[in-house]
C-alpha positions as CSV (number, residue, x, y, z in Angstrom):
1,M,0.1,0.0,0.3
2,H,1.3,3.7,-1.0
3,K,2.6,5.4,1.9
4,G,-0.2,8.2,2.1
5,E,-2.8,5.6,1.8
6,A,-1.6,3.9,5.0
7,D,-1.7,7.4,6.6
8,F,-5.4,7.7,5.5
9,G,-6.3,4.3,7.2
10,V,-4.5,5.4,10.6
11,I,-6.5,8.8,10.4
12,I,-9.5,6.9,10.2
13,I,-8.6,4.4,13.0
14,E,-7.9,7.7,15.4
15,K,-11.4,9.1,14.4
16,E,-13.5,6.0,14.3
17,K,-12.1,4.0,16.7
18,N,-14.0,0.7,18.1
19,T,-17.2,1.6,15.6
20,M,-19.2,0.0,13.2
21,K,-19.0,3.2,11.1
22,F,-14.6,3.0,11.4
23,R,-15.3,-0.7,9.8
24,Y,-17.3,0.0,6.8
25,I,-15.0,3.3,5.7
26,K,-12.1,1.7,6.7
27,S,-13.2,-1.5,4.1
28,I,-14.0,0.8,1.5
29,V,-11.0,3.1,1.5
30,L,-8.9,-0.3,1.4
31,L,-11.1,-1.4,-1.6
32,L,-10.9,1.4,-3.3
33,C,-7.0,1.3,-2.9
34,F,-6.7,-2.2,-4.7
35,S,-9.8,-1.6,-7.7
36,F,-8.6,1.5,-8.5
37,P,-6.8,1.6,-12.0
38,G,-4.2,3.9,-10.4
39,F,-2.7,1.8,-7.8
40,A,-1.0,-1.0,-10.4
41,Q,1.0,-2.4,-7.0
42,E,-0.1,-2.8,-3.3
43,E,1.6,-4.1,-0.3
44,V,-0.4,-6.5,2.6
45,Q,0.6,-8.5,5.6
46,L,-1.2,-11.3,4.8
47,L,-2.4,-12.7,0.9
48,I,-4.8,-15.6,0.9
49,I,-5.7,-16.9,-2.4
50,G,-8.9,-18.4,-2.5
51,G,-12.2,-17.2,-0.8
52,G,-13.1,-20.9,-0.4
53,A,-14.1,-21.8,3.4
54,S,-10.5,-22.7,4.7
55,G,-9.7,-18.9,2.5
56,V,-12.2,-17.0,4.4
57,S,-12.2,-18.5,7.9
58,A,-8.5,-17.8,7.5
59,G,-9.0,-13.8,6.5
60,I,-11.7,-13.6,9.4
61,Q,-9.1,-14.6,11.9
62,A,-6.4,-13.1,10.7
63,S,-8.2,-9.8,10.8
64,L,-9.1,-10.3,14.2
65,M,-5.4,-10.7,15.1
66,G,-5.0,-7.2,13.5
67,V,-3.4,-8.4,10.5
68,E,-4.1,-6.7,7.3
69,T,-5.0,-9.7,5.1
70,L,-6.1,-9.5,1.4
71,I,-8.1,-12.6,0.1
72,L,-8.6,-13.0,-3.5
73,E,-11.6,-15.3,-5.3
74,E,-11.9,-16.2,-8.4
75,T,-15.4,-16.5,-7.8
76,P,-18.2,-13.7,-7.2
77,W,-19.2,-15.7,-3.9
78,L,-17.2,-16.8,-0.2
79,G,-17.3,-20.1,1.3
80,G,-16.5,-22.4,-1.2
81,M,-17.5,-26.0,-0.8
82,L,-20.4,-25.3,1.4
83,T,-21.8,-21.8,-0.8
84,A,-20.3,-21.8,-4.3
85,A,-20.1,-25.5,-4.7
86,G,-23.5,-25.9,-2.9
87,V,-22.7,-28.2,-0.6
88,S,-25.0,-26.5,2.2
89,A,-25.1,-29.5,4.1
90,I,-22.8,-29.8,7.1
91,D,-21.2,-33.2,7.4
92,G,-19.5,-33.7,11.3
93,N,-18.7,-31.2,14.2
94,H,-22.4,-31.2,15.4
95,H,-21.5,-31.7,19.2
96,M,-18.0,-29.3,18.8
97,P,-19.1,-25.9,18.0
98,S,-15.5,-25.1,17.4
99,G,-14.5,-21.3,16.6
100,I,-15.7,-20.1,13.0
101,W,-17.8,-23.5,12.6
102,G,-19.8,-22.7,15.6
103,E,-20.2,-18.9,14.9
104,F,-21.3,-19.8,11.5
105,R,-23.9,-22.1,12.6
106,Q,-25.3,-19.5,15.4
107,K,-26.1,-17.0,12.1
108,L,-27.7,-20.0,10.5
109,Y,-30.0,-20.6,14.1
110,A,-31.0,-17.0,14.0
111,H,-31.9,-16.8,10.4
112,Y,-34.2,-19.8,10.6
113,G,-35.3,-19.9,13.5
114,G,-33.1,-22.5,15.6
115,P,-31.4,-25.7,15.5
116,E,-34.9,-27.6,14.4
117,A,-35.0,-24.8,11.7
118,V,-32.3,-26.3,10.4
119,E,-33.0,-29.6,10.9
120,T,-34.4,-30.4,7.1
121,G,-32.8,-33.2,5.5
122,W,-31.3,-36.4,7.5
123,V,-27.5,-36.4,6.4
124,S,-27.1,-33.5,8.4
125,N,-28.1,-31.9,11.3
126,T,-27.4,-28.7,9.5
127,L,-28.6,-27.6,6.1
128,F,-29.0,-24.1,4.9
129,E,-29.7,-22.4,1.3
130,P,-26.0,-21.8,-0.5
131,S,-27.0,-17.9,-1.2
132,V,-27.9,-17.6,2.7
133,G,-24.2,-18.8,3.5
134,N,-22.7,-16.8,1.2
135,R,-24.5,-13.6,2.2
136,F,-23.4,-14.2,5.7
137,F,-19.8,-14.6,4.8
138,Q,-20.0,-11.6,2.5
139,D,-21.3,-9.7,5.3
140,W,-18.9,-10.8,7.7
141,V,-15.7,-10.1,6.3
142,K,-17.2,-6.5,5.6
143,E,-17.4,-6.2,9.8
144,Q,-13.1,-6.8,10.0
145,P,-11.4,-3.6,9.8
146,S,-8.3,-5.5,8.5
147,L,-9.7,-7.5,5.7
148,T,-10.4,-6.9,2.4
149,V,-11.1,-9.2,-0.2
150,L,-11.2,-9.4,-4.2
151,N,-13.7,-11.7,-5.4
152,Q,-13.7,-12.4,-9.5
153,V,-10.1,-12.1,-10.1
154,T,-7.5,-14.8,-11.1
155,W,-3.9,-14.9,-10.1
156,K,-1.1,-15.7,-12.4
157,E,1.8,-15.7,-10.9
158,V,3.2,-16.0,-7.3
159,K,7.1,-15.7,-6.5
160,F,9.3,-15.2,-3.3
161,E,11.5,-12.6,-3.6
162,G,13.3,-10.2,-1.3
163,G,11.7,-11.8,1.7
164,K,8.3,-11.2,0.3
165,W,6.0,-12.7,-2.2
166,N,5.5,-11.0,-5.5
167,V,1.7,-12.3,-6.6
168,V,0.4,-11.1,-9.8
169,Y,-3.2,-11.3,-10.5
170,F,-5.6,-9.9,-13.3
171,Q,-8.9,-7.9,-12.3
172,D,-11.2,-6.4,-15.0
173,N,-8.8,-7.7,-17.2
174,K,-6.2,-5.6,-15.9
175,E,-2.8,-6.9,-14.6
176,R,-1.9,-6.3,-11.3
177,T,0.7,-7.2,-8.3
178,V,0.6,-7.2,-4.7
179,Y,3.3,-7.7,-2.2
180,A,2.6,-9.6,0.9
181,K,4.7,-10.8,3.9
182,M,2.8,-14.3,4.2
183,L,1.1,-16.3,1.8
184,I,-1.8,-19.0,2.1
185,D,-2.7,-21.4,-0.4
186,A,-6.6,-22.0,-0.1
187,T,-7.5,-22.7,-3.5
188,E,-9.6,-26.0,-3.9
189,L,-7.1,-28.1,-5.3
190,G,-3.9,-26.8,-4.1
191,D,-2.8,-24.8,-7.4
192,V,-0.3,-22.5,-6.0
193,M,1.5,-25.0,-3.9
194,A,1.7,-26.4,-7.2
195,T,3.9,-23.3,-9.2
196,L,6.1,-23.7,-5.9
197,D,8.9,-26.6,-5.0
198,F,7.4,-28.0,-2.7
199,E,6.7,-31.9,-2.3
200,Y,2.7,-32.9,-2.8
201,F,1.0,-35.8,-3.2
202,V,-2.0,-36.8,-5.4
203,G,-4.1,-39.8,-4.9
204,M,-3.7,-43.1,-3.0
205,D,-0.8,-43.9,-1.2
206,S,0.4,-47.0,-0.6
207,Q,1.1,-48.9,2.3
208,E,5.1,-48.3,2.7
209,R,4.5,-44.5,2.4
210,F,2.6,-44.3,5.6
211,G,2.5,-47.4,7.3
212,E,-1.0,-47.4,6.7
213,S,-2.3,-51.2,6.6
214,Y,-5.3,-50.1,5.1
215,A,-4.0,-48.8,2.3
216,P,-3.4,-50.6,-1.1
217,E,0.3,-51.7,-1.4
218,V,0.9,-49.9,-4.7
219,A,0.1,-46.0,-4.8
220,N,-2.1,-44.4,-7.8
221,D,-3.4,-41.3,-8.9
222,I,-6.6,-42.1,-8.1
223,V,-8.5,-39.7,-6.5
224,Q,-12.6,-39.6,-5.1
225,D,-15.0,-39.0,-7.4
226,L,-16.3,-35.5,-7.5
227,T,-20.0,-33.9,-8.1
228,Y,-21.3,-30.8,-9.5
229,V,-24.0,-30.5,-6.8
230,V,-27.7,-29.1,-8.2
231,T,-29.9,-27.6,-5.6
232,L,-33.7,-27.8,-6.5
233,K,-36.7,-26.2,-5.5
234,D,-40.1,-27.2,-5.3
235,F,-41.8,-25.1,-7.7
236,G,-45.6,-26.2,-6.7
237,K,-47.7,-29.4,-7.7
238,G,-48.8,-28.9,-11.1
239,K,-45.5,-27.3,-12.1
240,D,-43.6,-28.5,-14.8
241,M,-40.1,-27.7,-14.4
242,T,-38.5,-30.7,-16.5
243,I,-35.1,-29.4,-18.2
244,P,-34.8,-30.4,-21.8
245,R,-33.6,-34.4,-22.2
246,P,-29.8,-34.0,-21.8
247,E,-27.2,-35.6,-24.2
248,G,-26.2,-38.8,-23.7
249,Y,-29.0,-39.2,-21.3
250,D,-28.9,-42.9,-20.5
251,P,-31.9,-43.8,-17.4
252,A,-30.2,-47.0,-16.9
253,V,-27.3,-45.3,-15.0
254,F,-29.7,-44.1,-12.3
255,A,-31.7,-47.0,-12.0
256,C,-30.5,-47.7,-8.3
257,A,-30.5,-44.5,-7.0
258,C,-33.7,-45.1,-4.6
259,D,-32.1,-48.1,-3.3
260,H,-30.5,-48.1,0.1
261,A,-31.7,-44.6,0.3
262,D,-30.0,-44.4,3.5
263,P,-26.3,-45.1,2.8
264,T,-25.6,-45.8,6.8
265,S,-28.0,-48.5,6.7
266,F,-27.3,-52.0,6.7
267,D,-31.0,-53.1,6.1
268,D,-32.8,-54.2,2.7
269,P,-33.4,-51.9,-0.1
270,T,-36.3,-49.0,0.9
271,N,-36.6,-47.9,-3.0
272,D,-38.0,-45.0,-1.3
273,C,-37.1,-42.2,-3.5
274,Q,-38.5,-39.5,-1.5
275,K,-36.2,-40.5,1.2
276,M,-33.3,-40.3,-1.4
277,L,-34.5,-36.4,-2.0
278,N,-34.6,-35.7,1.6
279,Y,-31.0,-36.7,2.4
280,G,-30.5,-33.2,1.2
281,R,-33.7,-31.0,2.0
282,L,-32.8,-27.6,2.4
283,P,-34.9,-24.9,3.6
284,N,-37.8,-23.2,2.2
285,G,-38.5,-26.5,-0.2
286,K,-35.4,-26.5,-1.8
287,Y,-33.0,-30.1,-2.2
288,M,-29.2,-30.2,-1.9
289,I,-29.1,-33.0,-5.0
290,N,-25.1,-34.5,-4.0
291,W,-26.2,-38.0,-4.2
292,P,-23.2,-40.9,-4.2
293,N,-25.4,-44.1,-5.1
294,C,-26.5,-44.0,-8.8
295,G,-26.7,-40.3,-8.5
296,N,-24.5,-37.3,-9.7
297,D,-21.1,-38.6,-8.5
298,I,-18.5,-38.7,-11.2
299,Y,-15.0,-40.1,-11.3
300,M,-12.7,-37.3,-13.5
301,N,-8.9,-36.6,-12.1
302,I,-8.6,-33.2,-12.9
303,I,-6.4,-31.5,-10.4
304,E,-3.2,-31.9,-12.5
305,L,-5.3,-30.0,-15.9
306,S,-4.7,-26.3,-16.9
307,P,-7.8,-24.2,-16.1
308,D,-9.0,-24.4,-19.6
309,D,-9.1,-28.0,-19.8
310,R,-10.1,-28.3,-16.3
311,N,-13.5,-26.4,-17.6
312,E,-13.5,-28.3,-20.5
313,A,-13.6,-31.8,-18.7
314,L,-16.0,-30.1,-16.0
315,K,-19.0,-30.2,-18.9
316,E,-19.3,-33.7,-18.7
317,A,-19.6,-33.3,-15.1
318,K,-22.4,-30.8,-15.6
319,L,-24.1,-33.4,-18.3
320,H,-23.9,-35.8,-15.8
321,S,-26.0,-34.2,-13.0
322,L,-28.5,-32.7,-15.5
323,R,-28.9,-36.2,-16.4
324,F,-29.7,-37.1,-13.0
325,V,-31.8,-33.9,-12.6
326,Y,-33.7,-34.9,-15.3
327,Y,-34.4,-38.5,-14.3
328,I,-35.9,-37.4,-11.1
329,Q,-38.3,-34.8,-12.9
330,H,-39.0,-37.4,-16.1
331,E,-38.7,-40.9,-14.5
332,L,-39.4,-40.4,-10.9
333,G,-42.3,-38.1,-11.3
334,Y,-41.1,-34.9,-9.6
335,N,-41.5,-32.7,-12.4
336,H,-42.2,-29.8,-10.2
337,L,-38.8,-30.0,-8.7
338,G,-36.5,-27.4,-10.7
339,I,-33.3,-26.3,-10.5
340,A,-34.0,-23.0,-8.0
341,D,-33.8,-19.6,-9.6
342,D,-33.1,-17.7,-6.9
343,E,-29.6,-19.6,-5.6
344,Y,-26.5,-19.4,-8.5
345,P,-26.2,-16.2,-10.2
346,T,-24.9,-18.4,-13.3
347,H,-26.3,-18.9,-17.0
348,D,-27.6,-22.8,-16.1
349,G,-28.4,-22.2,-12.5
350,L,-25.7,-24.7,-11.5
351,P,-23.0,-23.6,-8.4
352,F,-20.1,-21.8,-9.5
353,I,-17.4,-24.5,-8.9
354,P,-17.9,-28.8,-8.1
355,Y,-17.3,-30.3,-5.1
356,H,-13.8,-31.4,-5.0
357,R,-13.5,-34.4,-2.3
358,E,-9.5,-34.6,-2.9
359,S,-6.6,-32.0,-3.6
360,R,-2.9,-32.2,-4.3
361,R,-1.9,-32.9,-0.6
362,T,1.4,-31.3,0.7
363,L,4.1,-33.0,2.3
364,A,4.5,-31.2,5.4
365,E,6.2,-30.5,8.8
366,S,3.6,-33.1,10.5
367,M,2.1,-35.6,8.6
368,L,-1.8,-36.5,10.0
369,T,-1.5,-40.3,9.1
370,L,-4.0,-43.2,9.8
371,P,-1.9,-44.2,12.9
372,H,-2.2,-41.2,14.8
373,V,-6.3,-40.8,13.9
374,L,-6.5,-44.4,15.4
375,D,-4.0,-44.6,18.3
376,P,-2.9,-40.9,18.8
377,Y,-1.0,-41.3,22.0
378,R,1.1,-44.1,21.4
379,Q,2.9,-42.9,18.6
380,D,6.4,-41.6,18.5
381,Q,5.0,-38.2,17.6
382,A,2.9,-37.0,19.8
383,L,1.1,-35.0,17.1
384,Y,-2.3,-34.5,19.0
385,R,-0.2,-32.1,21.5
386,T,0.0,-29.6,18.3
387,G,-3.6,-30.0,17.7
388,I,-5.5,-26.7,16.0
389,A,-9.2,-28.0,14.7
390,V,-11.0,-31.1,15.3
391,G,-12.9,-33.4,13.6
392,D,-15.4,-36.1,14.2
393,Y,-16.8,-37.6,11.0
394,T,-15.6,-40.7,9.8
395,I,-13.0,-41.4,7.5
396,D,-15.6,-41.3,4.0
397,H,-14.2,-42.3,0.6
398,H,-16.4,-42.0,-2.8
399,H,-14.6,-44.1,-5.6
400,K,-18.6,-46.1,-6.5
401,M,-17.6,-44.5,-10.1
402,N,-14.1,-45.8,-11.2
403,P,-14.0,-49.5,-11.1
404,E,-10.5,-49.0,-11.5
405,A,-10.2,-48.3,-7.8
406,P,-9.0,-50.8,-5.2
407,E,-11.1,-52.1,-3.1
408,I,-10.9,-50.4,0.4
409,D,-13.4,-51.5,3.3
410,F,-13.6,-48.0,5.2
411,I,-16.3,-49.4,6.9
412,K,-13.7,-51.1,8.8
413,I,-11.8,-48.1,9.8
414,R,-13.0,-47.5,13.2
415,V,-11.4,-44.0,14.1
416,P,-12.2,-41.8,17.3
417,S,-12.6,-38.0,16.9
418,Y,-9.2,-36.5,16.4
419,N,-7.5,-33.2,16.1
420,I,-5.3,-31.7,12.9
421,P,-2.0,-31.0,13.8
422,L,-0.5,-27.4,13.1
423,G,2.6,-29.1,11.2
424,S,0.6,-30.2,8.5
425,L,-0.2,-26.6,7.4
426,I,3.2,-25.9,7.0
427,P,4.9,-27.6,3.8
428,V,8.4,-29.1,4.7
429,G,11.3,-26.2,4.6
430,S,8.2,-23.4,4.3
431,T,9.2,-20.2,6.1
432,H,6.0,-17.6,4.6
433,F,4.1,-19.9,2.9
434,I,0.9,-21.9,4.9
435,V,-1.2,-24.1,2.9
436,A,-5.1,-24.8,4.0
437,E,-8.4,-26.4,2.7
438,K,-7.8,-30.1,1.7
439,N,-3.9,-29.3,0.8
440,I,-2.3,-29.8,4.0
441,G,-0.5,-32.7,5.0
442,V,-2.3,-35.5,5.6
443,S,-2.8,-39.2,4.2
444,N,-5.2,-40.1,1.5
445,I,-6.9,-42.2,3.6
446,V,-7.6,-39.7,6.4
447,N,-8.2,-36.9,3.8
448,G,-11.6,-38.5,3.9
449,A,-12.4,-37.1,7.4
450,S,-10.3,-34.2,7.0
451,R,-12.1,-32.8,4.2
452,L,-15.5,-32.4,5.6
453,Q,-16.8,-28.9,5.7
454,P,-16.5,-28.0,9.7
455,V,-12.4,-29.4,9.5
456,V,-11.8,-27.4,6.9
457,L,-13.3,-24.2,8.3
458,G,-11.4,-24.9,11.2
459,I,-8.0,-25.5,9.5
460,G,-8.5,-22.1,7.6
461,Q,-9.0,-20.7,11.2
462,A,-5.8,-22.1,12.4
463,A,-4.0,-20.9,9.1
464,G,-4.8,-17.8,9.7
465,A,-4.0,-17.7,13.5
466,L,-0.7,-19.1,12.2
467,A,0.1,-16.5,9.8
468,A,-1.3,-13.9,11.9
469,T,1.1,-15.0,15.3
470,A,4.3,-15.4,13.1
471,L,3.8,-11.9,12.0
472,S,3.3,-10.5,15.2
473,E,6.4,-12.1,16.3
474,G,8.3,-11.4,13.5
475,K,9.3,-15.2,13.0
476,N,9.3,-17.4,10.4
477,L,6.9,-20.6,10.6
478,Q,9.6,-23.0,12.0
479,E,10.2,-20.4,14.3
480,V,6.6,-19.7,15.6
481,S,5.6,-21.1,19.3
482,V,3.2,-23.9,18.7
483,R,1.5,-23.2,21.8
484,S,0.9,-19.3,20.9
485,V,-0.8,-20.4,18.0
486,Q,-3.1,-22.4,20.0
487,Q,-3.7,-19.9,22.7
488,N,-5.1,-17.4,20.0
489,L,-7.1,-20.0,18.5
490,L,-8.7,-20.7,22.5
491,K,-9.2,-17.0,22.6
492,S,-11.5,-17.3,19.6
493,N,-13.2,-20.7,21.2
494,A,-11.5,-23.2,18.5
495,Y,-11.0,-26.5,20.0
496,I,-7.7,-27.9,20.1
497,M,-8.5,-31.0,21.6
498,P,-11.8,-32.8,20.1
499,F,-13.5,-33.2,23.8
500,I,-17.1,-33.6,23.3
501,D,-18.3,-32.7,26.4
502,V,-16.8,-29.9,27.7
503,K,-18.1,-27.2,25.6
504,P,-16.4,-22.9,25.1
505,D,-19.2,-21.7,27.3
506,H,-18.0,-24.1,30.1
507,R,-15.8,-21.7,32.9
508,H,-12.6,-24.0,32.3
509,F,-12.9,-25.0,28.8
510,Q,-9.3,-23.5,28.1
511,A,-7.8,-25.0,30.7
512,I,-9.0,-28.4,30.0
513,Q,-8.2,-27.9,26.3
514,R,-4.6,-26.9,27.3
515,I,-4.4,-29.9,30.0
516,G,-5.6,-32.0,26.6
517,A,-3.1,-30.6,24.6
518,T,-0.3,-31.6,26.9
519,G,-1.1,-35.1,27.4
520,I,-1.4,-35.1,30.7
521,L,-5.1,-35.9,31.6
522,K,-6.0,-37.8,27.8
523,G,-9.0,-38.3,26.0
524,F,-10.9,-41.1,25.6
525,G,-11.8,-41.9,21.8
526,V,-14.9,-43.4,20.7
527,P,-16.0,-44.8,17.1
528,Y,-19.3,-44.0,17.2
529,K,-21.5,-44.5,13.8
530,W,-21.0,-41.0,11.8
531,A,-19.8,-38.7,14.4
532,N,-16.9,-40.6,16.2
533,Q,-16.0,-39.2,20.2
534,T,-13.5,-38.4,22.3
535,W,-14.4,-37.6,26.2
536,F,-12.5,-36.0,28.9
537,Y,-14.8,-37.1,31.6
538,P,-14.2,-33.8,34.2
539,E,-16.3,-35.7,37.0
540,K,-14.6,-38.8,36.7
541,E,-11.7,-39.2,39.2
542,V,-8.0,-39.2,38.9
543,S,-5.5,-42.2,39.8
544,E,-1.5,-41.2,41.6
545,F,-0.2,-42.5,38.6
546,E,-2.3,-41.4,36.1
547,L,-1.6,-38.1,37.1
548,A,2.5,-38.4,37.9
549,D,2.6,-40.4,34.5
550,G,0.9,-37.3,33.1
551,L,3.4,-35.4,34.4
552,R,6.7,-36.7,33.5
553,P,7.5,-36.3,29.9
554,F,7.4,-32.5,30.7
555,Y,9.3,-32.6,34.3
556,T,12.4,-34.5,34.4
557,N,12.7,-34.5,38.3
558,L,9.3,-36.8,37.7
559,I,11.1,-39.6,36.0
560,N,12.1,-41.4,39.0
561,Y,9.3,-40.7,41.0
562,W,7.6,-44.2,42.0
563,S,5.5,-43.2,45.1
564,A,2.2,-43.0,42.7
565,S,0.2,-46.2,42.7
566,G,-3.4,-46.7,41.5
567,E,-5.3,-45.3,44.5
568,M,-7.8,-42.4,43.6
569,L,-5.4,-38.8,43.7
570,T,-6.1,-36.9,47.3
571,L,-5.6,-33.8,47.5
572,R,-3.1,-34.6,49.9
573,F,-1.2,-36.8,47.2
574,F,-1.6,-33.9,45.0
575,H,0.3,-31.5,47.0
576,E,3.2,-34.2,47.1
577,I,3.6,-34.6,43.5
578,L,3.4,-30.9,43.0
579,R,6.6,-30.3,45.5
580,E,8.0,-32.8,43.4
581,I,7.9,-30.6,40.7
582,D,8.2,-27.2,43.0
583,D,9.0,-27.6,46.2
584,K,8.3,-24.1,46.7
585,I,4.2,-24.4,45.9
586,Q,2.4,-24.3,49.7
587,L,-0.9,-26.0,50.1
588,K,-2.0,-22.5,50.4
589,D,-1.3,-21.8,47.0
590,I,-3.6,-25.0,46.1
591,E,-6.0,-23.7,48.3
592,G,-6.1,-19.9,46.5
593,A,-5.8,-21.6,43.0
594,W,-9.0,-23.5,44.3
595,G,-10.7,-20.8,45.5
596,D,-10.2,-18.9,42.1
597,A,-11.3,-21.4,40.0
598,G,-15.1,-21.1,41.8
599,F,-14.6,-25.0,43.5
600,E,-16.8,-25.8,46.6
601,K,-14.8,-24.6,49.7
602,G,-16.1,-26.8,52.2
603,L,-14.5,-30.1,49.7
604,F,-11.3,-28.3,50.1
605,K,-9.6,-31.2,52.9
606,P,-6.5,-33.3,52.4
607,E,-8.5,-36.9,52.2
608,Q,-10.9,-34.8,49.1
609,R,-10.5,-37.1,45.9
610,L,-10.1,-35.1,43.1
611,N,-11.5,-35.4,39.6
612,R,-10.7,-34.2,36.0
613,L,-11.7,-30.8,35.9
614,Q,-10.2,-30.1,39.0
615,V,-6.5,-31.7,38.5
616,A,-7.0,-30.2,35.1
617,V,-7.4,-26.7,36.4
618,L,-5.6,-26.7,39.5
619,V,-2.2,-28.1,37.3
620,D,-3.1,-25.2,34.5
621,R,-3.0,-22.7,37.4
622,L,-0.6,-23.7,39.7
623,L,2.1,-25.4,36.8
624,N,1.1,-23.8,33.6
625,P,2.7,-26.9,31.8
626,F,1.2,-25.4,28.7
627,A,4.0,-23.0,28.6
628,I,6.5,-25.5,28.0
629,P,7.6,-25.1,24.4
630,V,6.8,-28.5,21.9
631,D,7.9,-28.8,18.9
632,L,6.0,-29.6,15.4
633,Q,6.0,-33.3,16.2
634,G,4.7,-32.1,19.6
635,L,7.6,-33.4,21.7
636,P,8.8,-31.1,24.5
637,E,11.4,-28.6,24.2
638,H,13.3,-29.0,27.6
């Protein structure tokens, strides 16, 4: 940004501080700076390429942390797969309203009239009209004083020179340049990463690559089926909204669409076509058509194609979806359901982009693989300690449309809920470049869970927090404190541990999250249907050994401490353990922390047994083990 423009922004800050008027004026000033033809070169602290689910959440988080941020988005909308791709039925995290995901859901509740008003389809607890989601995101970014969004722009070139990013983009057919200190790739397919020298993977991994026994023996480039989602609208009985018969239409392709209308059921076929439609029933008489069984899933791997070749290939994906729409209207008799005329301002009424279930996946500083999800506490790398986003959806892959895809029995891969490690957002060797969306460092199998909307919103929020923390501290990505990034997320009510039973409105939410992220008190993971769980059990009593064993990795003077047994922990023994770590801690210090925490005063007595909530809060207050640095592998830096 030119100096004169920056000074003008400061003047506005001083005159209109902390008012909505300031925020509106500042946004207009920044938008004019980037839009006026005279300003061909600009500079920001953080540039985000892609305004999808991760990009918009990264921008909001970074702006909330005071970082001057610019988002470049190719489409007129914000929200990516939630909106511009039409996947407006949230998969997972219903009981973990983490950060921006939780705020977005609250906006939906307020708009539609509460949780019941968005429980319209059986695939999800939260369904909404894509245009409503886009409007929320558009309004949301306008409220941020340090965030500017440019829609309908395309980036051309990315270089890192002289300690900053040099990005060339096109807006209104004019070439422009923006400079930034930090860059986030939030594109749908990891396109920015692909132009740089970072290593990445496409397709299925071999068993050998990440030690995943469920993976095929040999790696391949097969990705998940993609879908060109369609939003249908009920125009009322008597209306015939049947589209012209699409080219290449064959009803036999869709003949089993009404069989097994509930893909989570193992019962006999239901042959219930209304149930198939109700899968993605949206508010206000609309339907999300995103059906995997003889529906509009299609196989094509367009990841490495040029933009023009992708668009050409996607014509067939659109045509396939239109054939399914015609089948629903013509063969099944739902001719009163037509392509919604009040959703996407496109020439064909279809979404702006397809639903990509898979992207390039970077080789990251930390790779989240199946062993870390299945059994996070027993791995050599304690990646769970570095968590920055959470997910509970099961591992779900769509390969029905590609007969060449190796058979993987994903139903047998029973996982608990999980968290995403911070290092998975940092390509190996990167100092100023962050990945978000689906291009993070995960295995192909784990991508089947981490690709879901709430997780990607969380990944984006974490990417914004990582960038903002690095910029505010003047550090490279490898130098940034894991704990600083996590604490910044906790301040925004984001989860770093997937504990289902302690919500952000709990008085001690942050303390429990921090102690959980040390592993001093571990969660209990449970594979459960399509919403896996990890429980903290705050009321469960703690044994002496459990606490001592949890503290040992952080306090070397406990390594040879063998006095802890399987007896339940009392306040007396709790004091003994703390004095092994710090002999200055007195009983009165524990009593003070007890009172400050709001615990019942009458229970403070030597033989009182302690539960996990009490232990977590007291350890957090008296020892603050979260302040002990850990590296990107989750190992303490003594």
